[in-house]
SELUM-707147 format. One line per field, with one value per atom (N, C-alpha, C): residue in three letters; chain; atom name; x, y, z. Coordinates in nm, 2 decimals, m for minus. Example, Ala and Ser with C-alpha at 12.3 -4.5 7.8 and 13.67 -1.06 7.14 Angstrom:
SELUM-707147
code	(ALA / ALA / ALA / SER / SER / SER)
unit	(A / A / A / A / A / A)
site	(N / CA / C / N / CA / C)
xx	(1.32 / 1.23 / 1.32 / 1.28 / 1.37 / 1.29)
yy	(m0.57 / m0.45 / m0.33 / m0.22 / m0.11 / 0.00)
zz	(0.78 / 0.78 / 0.78 / 0.71 / 0.71 / 0.79)
This chain:
SELUM-707147
code	(MET / MET / MET / THR / THR / THR / LYS / LYS / LYS / THR / THR / THR / VAL / VAL / VAL / LEU / LEU / LEU / VAL / VAL / VAL / LEU / LEU / LEU / CYS / CYS / CYS / THR / THR / THR / HIS / HIS / HIS / ASN / ASN / ASN / ALA / ALA / ALA / CYS / CYS / CYS / ARG / ARG / ARG / SER / SER / SER / GLN / GLN / GLN / LEU / LEU / LEU / ALA / ALA / ALA / GLN / GLN / GLN / ALA / ALA / ALA / LEU / LEU / LEU / LEU / LEU / LEU / GLU / GLU / GLU / HIS / HIS / HIS / GLU / GLU / GLU / LEU / LEU / LEU / ALA / ALA / ALA / PRO / PRO / PRO / ALA / ALA / ALA / LEU / LEU / LEU / ARG / ARG / ARG / ALA / ALA / ALA / ILE / ILE / ILE / SER / SER / SER / ALA / ALA / ALA / GLY / GLY / GLY / THR / THR / THR / GLN / GLN / GLN / PRO / PRO / PRO / ALA / ALA / ALA / GLN / GLN / GLN / ALA / ALA / ALA / VAL / VAL / VAL / PRO / PRO / PRO / ALA / ALA / ALA / GLU / GLU / GLU / VAL / VAL / VAL / PHE / PHE / PHE / ALA / ALA / ALA / ALA / ALA / ALA / LEU / LEU / LEU / ARG / ARG / ARG / LEU / LEU / LEU / ALA / ALA / ALA / GLY / GLY / GLY / ILE / ILE / ILE / ALA / ALA / ALA / ALA / ALA / ALA / GLU / GLU / GLU / ASP / ASP / ASP / LEU / LEU / LEU / VAL / VAL / VAL / PRO / PRO / PRO / LYS / LYS / LYS / SER / SER / SER / LEU / LEU / LEU / GLU / GLU / GLU / ALA / ALA / ALA / VAL / VAL / VAL / ARG / ARG / ARG / ASP / ASP / ASP / GLU / GLU / GLU / ALA / ALA / ALA / VAL / VAL / VAL / ASP / ASP / ASP / LEU / LEU / LEU / VAL / VAL / VAL / VAL / VAL / VAL / THR / THR / THR / VAL / VAL / VAL / CYS / CYS / CYS / ASP / ASP / ASP / GLY / GLY / GLY / ALA / ALA / ALA / LYS / LYS / LYS / GLU / GLU / GLU / THR / THR / THR / CYS / CYS / CYS / PRO / PRO / PRO / VAL / VAL / VAL / PHE / PHE / PHE / PRO / PRO / PRO / ARG / ARG / ARG / PRO / PRO / PRO / VAL / VAL / VAL / PRO / PRO / PRO / ARG / ARG / ARG / LEU / LEU / LEU / HIS / HIS / HIS / VAL / VAL / VAL / SER / SER / SER / PHE / PHE / PHE / PRO / PRO / PRO / ASP / ASP / ASP / PRO / PRO / PRO / MET / MET / MET / GLY / GLY / GLY / GLN / GLN / GLN / PRO / PRO / PRO / LEU / LEU / LEU / ALA / ALA / ALA / ARG / ARG / ARG / PHE / PHE / PHE / LEU / LEU / LEU / GLU / GLU / GLU / VAL / VAL / VAL / ARG / ARG / ARG / ASP / ASP / ASP / GLU / GLU / GLU / ILE / ILE / ILE / ARG / ARG / ARG / ALA / ALA / ALA / ARG / ARG / ARG / LEU / LEU / LEU / VAL / VAL / VAL / PRO / PRO / PRO / ALA / ALA / ALA / VAL / VAL / VAL / CYS / CYS / CYS / GLN / GLN / GLN / ALA / ALA / ALA / LEU / LEU / LEU / ASP / ASP / ASP / ALA / ALA / ALA / GLU / GLU / GLU / ARG / ARG / ARG / GLU / GLU / GLU / ALA / ALA / ALA / ARG / ARG / ARG / PRO / PRO / PRO)
unit	(A / A / A / A / A / A / A / A / A / A / A / A / A / A / A / A / A / A / A / A / A / A / A / A / A / A / A / A / A / A / A / A / A / A / A / A / A / A / A / A / A / A / A / A / A / A / A / A / A / A / A / A / A / A / A / A / A / A / A / A / A / A / A / A / A / A / A / A / A / A / A / A / A / A / A / A / A / A / A / A / A / A / A / A / A / A / A / A / A / A / A / A / A / A / A / A / A / A / A / A / A / A / A / A / A / A / A / A / A / A / A / A / A / A / A / A / A / A / A / A / A / A / A / A / A / A / A / A / A / A / A / A / A / A / A / A / A / A / A / A / A / A / A / A / A / A / A / A / A / A / A / A / A / A / A / A / A / A / A / A / A / A / A / A / A / A / A / A / A / A / A / A / A / A / A / A / A / A / A / A / A / A / A / A / A / A / A / A / A / A / A / A / A / A / A / A / A / A / A / A / A / A / A / A / A / A / A / A / A / A / A / A / A / A / A / A / A / A / A / A / A / A / A / A / A / A / A / A / A / A / A / A / A / A / A / A / A / A / A / A / A / A / A / A / A / A / A / A / A / A / A / A / A / A / A / A / A / A / A / A / A / A / A / A / A / A / A / A / A / A / A / A / A / A / A / A / A / A / A / A / A / A / A / A / A / A / A / A / A / A / A / A / A / A / A / A / A / A / A / A / A / A / A / A / A / A / A / A / A / A / A / A / A / A / A / A / A / A / A / A / A / A / A / A / A / A / A / A / A / A / A / A / A / A / A / A / A / A / A / A / A / A / A / A / A / A / A / A / A / A / A / A / A / A / A / A / A / A / A / A / A / A / A / A / A / A / A / A / A / A / A / A / A / A / A / A / A / A / A / A / A / A / A / A / A / A / A / A / A / A / A / A / A / A / A / A / A / A / A / A / A / A / A / A / A / A / A / A / A / A / A / A / A / A / A / A / A / A / A / A / A / A / A)
site	(N / CA / C / N / CA / C / N / CA / C / N / CA / C / N / CA / C / N / CA / C / N / CA / C / N / CA / C / N / CA / C / N / CA / C / N / CA / C / N / CA / C / N / CA / C / N / CA / C / N / CA / C / N / CA / C / N / CA / C / N / CA / C / N / CA / C / N / CA / C / N / CA / C / N / CA / C / N / CA / C / N / CA / C / N / CA / C / N / CA / C / N / CA / C / N / CA / C / N / CA / C / N / CA / C / N / CA / C / N / CA / C / N / CA / C / N / CA / C / N / CA / C / N / CA / C / N / CA / C / N / CA / C / N / CA / C / N / CA / C / N / CA / C / N / CA / C / N / CA / C / N / CA / C / N / CA / C / N / CA / C / N / CA / C / N / CA / C / N / CA / C / N / CA / C / N / CA / C / N / CA / C / N / CA / C / N / CA / C / N / CA / C / N / CA / C / N / CA / C / N / CA / C / N / CA / C / N / CA / C / N / CA / C / N / CA / C / N / CA / C / N / CA / C / N / CA / C / N / CA / C / N / CA / C / N / CA / C / N / CA / C / N / CA / C / N / CA / C / N / CA / C / N / CA / C / N / CA / C / N / CA / C / N / CA / C / N / CA / C / N / CA / C / N / CA / C / N / CA / C / N / CA / C / N / CA / C / N / CA / C / N / CA / C / N / CA / C / N / CA / C / N / CA / C / N / CA / C / N / CA / C / N / CA / C / N / CA / C / N / CA / C / N / CA / C / N / CA / C / N / CA / C / N / CA / C / N / CA / C / N / CA / C / N / CA / C / N / CA / C / N / CA / C / N / CA / C / N / CA / C / N / CA / C / N / CA / C / N / CA / C / N / CA / C / N / CA / C / N / CA / C / N / CA / C / N / CA / C / N / CA / C / N / CA / C / N / CA / C / N / CA / C / N / CA / C / N / CA / C / N / CA / C / N / CA / C / N / CA / C / N / CA / C / N / CA / C / N / CA / C / N / CA / C / N / CA / C / N / CA / C / N / CA / C / N / CA / C / N / CA / C / N / CA / C / N / CA / C / N / CA / C / N / CA / C / N / CA / C / N / CA / C / N / CA / C / N / CA / C / N / CA / C / N / CA / C / N / CA / C / N / CA / C)
xx	(3.31 / 3.19 / 3.21 / 3.17 / 3.19 / 3.08 / 3.12 / 3.03 / 3.00 / 2.88 / 2.84 / 2.82 / 2.89 / 2.88 / 2.81 / 2.71 / 2.64 / 2.69 / 2.75 / 2.80 / 2.69 / 2.64 / 2.54 / 2.59 / 2.54 / 2.57 / 2.45 / 2.44 / 2.33 / 2.32 / 2.42 / 2.42 / 2.48 / 2.55 / 2.62 / 2.70 / 2.77 / 2.86 / 3.00 / 3.04 / 3.19 / 3.23 / 3.19 / 3.24 / 3.20 / 3.08 / 3.03 / 3.09 / 3.11 / 3.18 / 3.32 / 3.39 / 3.53 / 3.54 / 3.45 / 3.45 / 3.42 / 3.33 / 3.29 / 3.42 / 3.48 / 3.59 / 3.71 / 3.74 / 3.85 / 3.82 / 3.70 / 3.67 / 3.69 / 3.63 / 3.65 / 3.79 / 3.87 / 4.01 / 4.09 / 4.07 / 4.15 / 4.10 / 3.97 / 3.92 / 3.86 / 3.86 / 3.81 / 3.91 / 3.87 / 3.74 / 3.65 / 3.70 / 3.63 / 3.51 / 3.51 / 3.41 / 3.37 / 3.24 / 3.18 / 3.12 / 3.15 / 3.10 / 3.00 / 2.89 / 2.80 / 2.77 / 2.72 / 2.69 / 2.55 / 2.50 / 2.37 / 2.36 / 2.26 / 2.24 / 2.09 / 2.07 / 1.93 / 1.87 / 1.95 / 1.91 / 2.01 / 2.02 / 2.14 / 2.15 / 2.28 / 2.32 / 2.30 / 2.32 / 2.31 / 2.43 / 2.55 / 2.67 / 2.78 / 2.88 / 3.00 / 3.09 / 3.15 / 3.24 / 3.37 / 3.43 / 3.55 / 3.66 / 3.66 / 3.77 / 3.77 / 3.65 / 3.65 / 3.72 / 3.70 / 3.77 / 3.92 / 3.95 / 4.09 / 4.16 / 4.10 / 4.15 / 4.17 / 4.08 / 4.09 / 4.20 / 4.20 / 4.31 / 4.45 / 4.47 / 4.60 / 4.64 / 4.54 / 4.57 / 4.58 / 4.57 / 4.58 / 4.45 / 4.34 / 4.21 / 4.13 / 4.09 / 4.00 / 3.86 / 3.78 / 3.64 / 3.55 / 3.57 / 3.49 / 3.34 / 3.30 / 3.16 / 3.08 / 3.14 / 3.07 / 2.96 / 2.84 / 2.73 / 2.65 / 2.59 / 2.50 / 2.38 / 2.34 / 2.23 / 2.14 / 2.01 / 1.92 / 1.92 / 1.87 / 1.86 / 1.76 / 1.66 / 1.57 / 1.64 / 1.75 / 1.82 / 1.89 / 1.92 / 2.00 / 1.92 / 1.80 / 1.72 / 1.71 / 1.70 / 1.69 / 1.82 / 1.93 / 2.06 / 2.07 / 2.13 / 2.15 / 2.28 / 2.26 / 2.37 / 2.40 / 2.54 / 2.59 / 2.62 / 2.65 / 2.68 / 2.64 / 2.58 / 2.55 / 2.65 / 2.71 / 2.81 / 2.76 / 2.74 / 2.71 / 2.83 / 2.86 / 2.98 / 2.95 / 2.83 / 2.79 / 2.68 / 2.68 / 2.58 / 2.44 / 2.41 / 2.28 / 2.23 / 2.31 / 2.27 / 2.25 / 2.33 / 2.31 / 2.17 / 2.13 / 2.00 / 1.89 / 1.90 / 1.79 / 1.81 / 1.90 / 1.93 / 1.80 / 1.76 / 1.63 / 1.64 / 1.52 / 1.51 / 1.52 / 1.59 / 1.60 / 1.51 / 1.48 / 1.39 / 1.43 / 1.57 / 1.62 / 1.72 / 1.75 / 1.84 / 1.98 / 2.04 / 2.17 / 2.26 / 2.37 / 2.46 / 2.50 / 2.52 / 2.54 / 2.67 / 2.74 / 2.86 / 2.86 / 2.89 / 2.90 / 3.04 / 3.10 / 3.23 / 3.21 / 3.21 / 3.18 / 3.31 / 3.29 / 3.40 / 3.35 / 3.44 / 3.40 / 3.37 / 3.27 / 3.23 / 3.33 / 3.40 / 3.49 / 3.43 / 3.30 / 3.23 / 3.26 / 3.29 / 3.32 / 3.45 / 3.54 / 3.67 / 3.78 / 3.90 / 4.01 / 4.04 / 4.10 / 4.14 / 4.21 / 4.30 / 4.38 / 4.29 / 4.17 / 4.08 / 4.02 / 3.99 / 3.94 / 4.05 / 4.17 / 4.28 / 4.29 / 4.27 / 4.28 / 4.16 / 4.04 / 3.93 / 3.95 / 4.00 / 4.03 / 4.12 / 4.23 / 4.33 / 4.27 / 4.19 / 4.12 / 4.03 / 3.95 / 3.87 / 3.95 / 4.06 / 4.15 / 4.20 / 4.24 / 4.30 / 4.20 / 4.08 / 3.99 / 3.88 / 3.82 / 3.70 / 3.74 / 3.84 / 3.88 / 3.90 / 3.98 / 4.00 / 3.87 / 3.79 / 3.67 / 3.57 / 3.56 / 3.48 / 3.53 / 3.66 / 3.72 / 3.68 / 3.70 / 3.67 / 3.52 / 3.43 / 3.29 / 3.25 / 3.30 / 3.27 / 3.33 / 3.45 / 3.50 / 3.42 / 3.37 / 3.29 / 3.16 / 3.10 / 2.97 / 2.99 / 3.10 / 3.13 / 3.15 / 3.22 / 3.24 / 3.12 / 3.02 / 2.90 / 2.80 / 2.82 / 2.73 / 2.75 / 2.64 / 2.66 / 2.73)
yy	(m4.75 / m4.79 / m4.93 / m4.96 / m5.09 / m5.18 / m5.30 / m5.40 / m5.50 / m5.55 / m5.65 / m5.78 / m5.88 / m6.02 / m6.10 / m6.18 / m6.27 / m6.41 / m6.47 / m6.61 / m6.70 / m6.80 / m6.89 / m7.03 / m7.10 / m7.24 / m7.29 / m7.42 / m7.48 / m7.44 / m7.47 / m7.44 / m7.32 / m7.24 / m7.12 / m7.14 / m7.25 / m7.28 / m7.29 / m7.34 / m7.36 / m7.29 / m7.34 / m7.29 / m7.14 / m7.11 / m6.97 / m6.88 / m6.92 / m6.84 / m6.81 / m6.92 / m6.90 / m6.81 / m6.83 / m6.74 / m6.60 / m6.57 / m6.44 / m6.37 / m6.43 / m6.37 / m6.35 / m6.45 / m6.44 / m6.33 / m6.32 / m6.22 / m6.08 / m6.06 / m5.93 / m5.90 / m6.00 / m5.98 / m5.94 / m6.02 / m6.00 / m5.88 / m5.84 / m5.75 / m5.62 / m5.61 / m5.48 / m5.37 / m5.25 / m5.19 / m5.19 / m5.25 / m5.25 / m5.35 / m5.44 / m5.55 / m5.57 / m5.58 / m5.62 / m5.76 / m5.85 / m5.99 / m6.02 / m6.08 / m6.13 / m6.27 / m6.35 / m6.49 / m6.53 / m6.64 / m6.69 / m6.83 / m6.90 / m7.04 / m7.06 / m7.16 / m7.20 / m7.28 / m7.34 / m7.41 / m7.39 / m7.27 / m7.23 / m7.33 / m7.35 / m7.43 / m7.35 / m7.41 / m7.34 / m7.26 / m7.30 / m7.23 / m7.26 / m7.17 / m7.19 / m7.27 / m7.38 / m7.46 / m7.39 / m7.43 / m7.37 / m7.38 / m7.48 / m7.50 / m7.39 / m7.33 / m7.22 / m7.10 / m7.07 / m6.96 / m6.99 / m7.11 / m7.15 / m7.13 / m7.18 / m7.17 / m7.02 / m6.94 / m6.80 / m6.73 / m6.76 / m6.71 / m6.74 / m6.87 / m6.91 / m6.84 / m6.78 / m6.70 / m6.56 / m6.52 / m6.38 / m6.30 / m6.37 / m6.31 / m6.31 / m6.20 / m6.20 / m6.20 / m6.30 / m6.31 / m6.37 / m6.32 / m6.37 / m6.34 / m6.25 / m6.21 / m6.30 / m6.40 / m6.49 / m6.57 / m6.57 / m6.65 / m6.69 / m6.81 / m6.86 / m6.76 / m6.73 / m6.65 / m6.71 / m6.69 / m6.74 / m6.64 / m6.69 / m6.61 / m6.49 / m6.51 / m6.41 / m6.29 / m6.32 / m6.21 / m6.12 / m6.16 / m6.08 / m6.05 / m6.09 / m6.08 / m5.93 / m5.84 / m5.70 / m5.62 / m5.69 / m5.63 / m5.61 / m5.50 / m5.47 / m5.55 / m5.66 / m5.75 / m5.73 / m5.73 / m5.72 / m5.85 / m5.95 / m6.09 / m6.19 / m6.30 / m6.41 / m6.52 / m6.58 / m6.68 / m6.80 / m6.92 / m7.04 / m7.13 / m7.18 / m7.26 / m7.40 / m7.44 / m7.58 / m7.61 / m7.74 / m7.77 / m7.76 / m7.79 / m7.78 / m7.64 / m7.54 / m7.40 / m7.36 / m7.41 / m7.37 / m7.42 / m7.54 / m7.59 / m7.51 / m7.46 / m7.40 / m7.24 / m7.19 / m7.05 / m6.97 / m6.88 / m6.81 / m6.70 / m6.65 / m6.54 / m6.42 / m6.32 / m6.19 / m6.09 / m5.98 / m5.88 / m5.82 / m5.81 / m5.76 / m5.86 / m5.86 / m5.96 / m5.94 / m6.05 / m6.04 / m6.15 / m6.12 / m6.22 / m6.32 / m6.45 / m6.56 / m6.63 / m6.68 / m6.76 / m6.88 / m6.99 / m7.12 / m7.17 / m7.19 / m7.25 / m7.34 / m7.47 / m7.57 / m7.61 / m7.63 / m7.67 / m7.78 / m7.88 / m7.99 / m7.93 / m8.00 / m7.96 / m8.02 / m7.94 / m7.99 / m8.02 / m8.00 / m8.02 / m8.16 / m8.16 / m8.29 / m8.35 / m8.28 / m8.33 / m8.26 / m8.31 / m8.24 / m8.10 / m8.02 / m7.88 / m7.88 / m7.98 / m7.98 / m7.97 / m8.04 / m8.03 / m7.89 / m7.82 / m7.68 / m7.59 / m7.62 / m7.54 / m7.56 / m7.69 / m7.71 / m7.64 / m7.65 / m7.58 / m7.43 / m7.38 / m7.23 / m7.19 / m7.27 / m7.24 / m7.25 / m7.35 / m7.37 / m7.25 / m7.21 / m7.09 / m6.97 / m6.95 / m6.83 / m6.84 / m6.96 / m6.98 / m6.98 / m7.03 / m7.04 / m6.93 / m6.91 / m6.82 / m6.67 / m6.63 / m6.49 / m6.44 / m6.51 / m6.47 / m6.48 / m6.58 / m6.59 / m6.48 / m6.43 / m6.32 / m6.19 / m6.17 / m6.06 / m6.06 / m6.17 / m6.18 / m6.16 / m6.21 / m6.20 / m6.05 / m5.98 / m5.84 / m5.76 / m5.79 / m5.72 / m5.74 / m5.86 / m5.89 / m5.81 / m5.81 / m5.74 / m5.59 / m5.53 / m5.39 / m5.36 / m5.44 / m5.42 / m5.43 / m5.51 / m5.54 / m5.42 / m5.34 / m5.22 / m5.12 / m5.06 / m4.96 / m4.83)
zz	(0.78 / 0.85 / 0.90 / 1.02 / 1.08 / 1.03 / 0.99 / 0.94 / 1.06 / 1.06 / 1.17 / 1.10 / 1.16 / 1.11 / 1.22 / 1.18 / 1.28 / 1.25 / 1.35 / 1.34 / 1.40 / 1.32 / 1.37 / 1.38 / 1.48 / 1.51 / 1.58 / 1.59 / 1.65 / 1.80 / 1.87 / 2.02 / 2.07 / 1.98 / 2.02 / 2.15 / 2.15 / 2.27 / 2.23 / 2.12 / 2.09 / 1.97 / 1.85 / 1.72 / 1.70 / 1.72 / 1.69 / 1.80 / 1.92 / 2.02 / 1.99 / 1.95 / 1.90 / 1.78 / 1.69 / 1.57 / 1.60 / 1.69 / 1.73 / 1.79 / 1.88 / 1.95 / 1.85 / 1.77 / 1.67 / 1.57 / 1.51 / 1.42 / 1.48 / 1.60 / 1.67 / 1.69 / 1.74 / 1.77 / 1.64 / 1.53 / 1.41 / 1.33 / 1.33 / 1.23 / 1.29 / 1.42 / 1.48 / 1.45 / 1.43 / 1.45 / 1.33 / 1.22 / 1.09 / 1.10 / 1.19 / 1.20 / 1.34 / 1.36 / 1.49 / 1.47 / 1.56 / 1.54 / 1.66 / 1.63 / 1.73 / 1.69 / 1.79 / 1.76 / 1.82 / 1.77 / 1.83 / 1.78 / 1.85 / 1.82 / 1.78 / 1.70 / 1.66 / 1.78 / 1.86 / 1.98 / 2.09 / 2.15 / 2.23 / 2.35 / 2.38 / 2.50 / 2.63 / 2.74 / 2.87 / 2.90 / 2.85 / 2.89 / 2.78 / 2.78 / 2.70 / 2.78 / 2.72 / 2.80 / 2.83 / 2.95 / 2.99 / 2.89 / 2.81 / 2.71 / 2.60 / 2.58 / 2.48 / 2.54 / 2.67 / 2.73 / 2.74 / 2.77 / 2.78 / 2.64 / 2.54 / 2.40 / 2.36 / 2.40 / 2.36 / 2.45 / 2.58 / 2.66 / 2.61 / 2.57 / 2.52 / 2.39 / 2.32 / 2.20 / 2.23 / 2.36 / 2.40 / 2.38 / 2.38 / 2.35 / 2.48 / 2.53 / 2.65 / 2.60 / 2.66 / 2.61 / 2.72 / 2.84 / 2.96 / 2.95 / 2.86 / 2.85 / 2.75 / 2.70 / 2.60 / 2.67 / 2.62 / 2.66 / 2.54 / 2.55 / 2.44 / 2.43 / 2.31 / 2.28 / 2.18 / 2.19 / 2.09 / 1.97 / 1.86 / 1.74 / 1.77 / 1.85 / 1.88 / 1.95 / 2.03 / 2.10 / 2.01 / 1.88 / 1.79 / 1.66 / 1.65 / 1.53 / 1.48 / 1.57 / 1.53 / 1.50 / 1.51 / 1.48 / 1.33 / 1.29 / 1.15 / 1.11 / 1.04 / 1.01 / 0.86 / 0.84 / 0.70 / 0.64 / 0.72 / 0.67 / 0.78 / 0.73 / 0.82 / 0.78 / 0.89 / 0.87 / 0.95 / 0.88 / 0.95 / 0.96 / 1.08 / 1.11 / 1.14 / 1.12 / 1.13 / 1.03 / 0.99 / 0.88 / 0.93 / 1.06 / 1.11 / 1.11 / 1.14 / 1.14 / 1.00 / 0.90 / 0.76 / 0.71 / 0.75 / 0.71 / 0.77 / 0.89 / 0.96 / 0.96 / 0.89 / 0.89 / 0.85 / 0.94 / 0.92 / 0.81 / 0.77 / 0.68 / 0.76 / 0.71 / 0.78 / 0.72 / 0.79 / 0.73 / 0.60 / 0.58 / 0.46 / 0.40 / 0.27 / 0.22 / 0.28 / 0.33 / 0.39 / 0.33 / 0.28 / 0.22 / 0.33 / 0.28 / 0.37 / 0.32 / 0.42 / 0.40 / 0.49 / 0.44 / 0.52 / 0.52 / 0.63 / 0.65 / 0.77 / 0.75 / 0.86 / 0.93 / 1.06 / 1.14 / 1.23 / 1.27 / 1.36 / 1.50 / 1.56 / 1.70 / 1.80 / 1.88 / 1.98 / 2.11 / 2.13 / 2.25 / 2.31 / 2.44 / 2.51 / 2.48 / 2.40 / 2.37 / 2.45 / 2.45 / 2.53 / 2.47 / 2.55 / 2.52 / 2.38 / 2.36 / 2.23 / 2.11 / 2.12 / 2.00 / 1.99 / 2.10 / 2.09 / 2.03 / 2.06 / 2.01 / 1.86 / 1.81 / 1.67 / 1.60 / 1.65 / 1.59 / 1.59 / 1.70 / 1.71 / 1.60 / 1.58 / 1.48 / 1.33 / 1.32 / 1.19 / 1.16 / 1.26 / 1.24 / 1.20 / 1.27 / 1.24 / 1.10 / 1.06 / 0.92 / 0.81 / 0.83 / 0.72 / 0.72 / 0.84 / 0.85 / 0.84 / 0.91 / 0.90 / 0.76 / 0.68 / 0.54 / 0.46 / 0.48 / 0.41 / 0.44 / 0.56 / 0.60 / 0.53 / 0.53 / 0.47 / 0.32 / 0.25 / 0.11 / 0.08 / 0.17 / 0.15 / 0.16 / 0.26 / 0.28 / 0.17 / 0.12 / 0.01 / m0.12 / m0.14 / m0.26 / m0.25 / m0.13 / m0.11 / m0.13 / m0.09 / m0.10 / m0.25 / m0.33 / m0.47 / m0.55 / m0.50 / m0.58 / m0.56 / m0.46 / m0.45 / m0.56 / m0.60 / m0.71 / m0.66)
């Protein structure tokens, strides 16, 4: 059964978009990733697309979304990737496990910084999500 992971960040422009694309790329078809922001930006910066393209990941359809746009999704895990989103993470209609792994915001910095954050997300977040989903699966009766 495919699990759905919601990645939250304040602006849903950089870190959460990178995380969504990387989780989908690394863990599909067992996992579906979506992302949203507590205060979504107007657009995803070109550096996010470039960083993903350089990793061989096509993600041209990424756009910032509000939490309202994904609120009705059946989510198995909520991941916050910035401290602001962790502090304002909403309550969901049913209990949902949460995971917080913070990453620096590369917004406004050179592409090299986006590449570093992309690689850090791949190295730290992908295994953390796998571990959280495995723990949740083992905890079920």
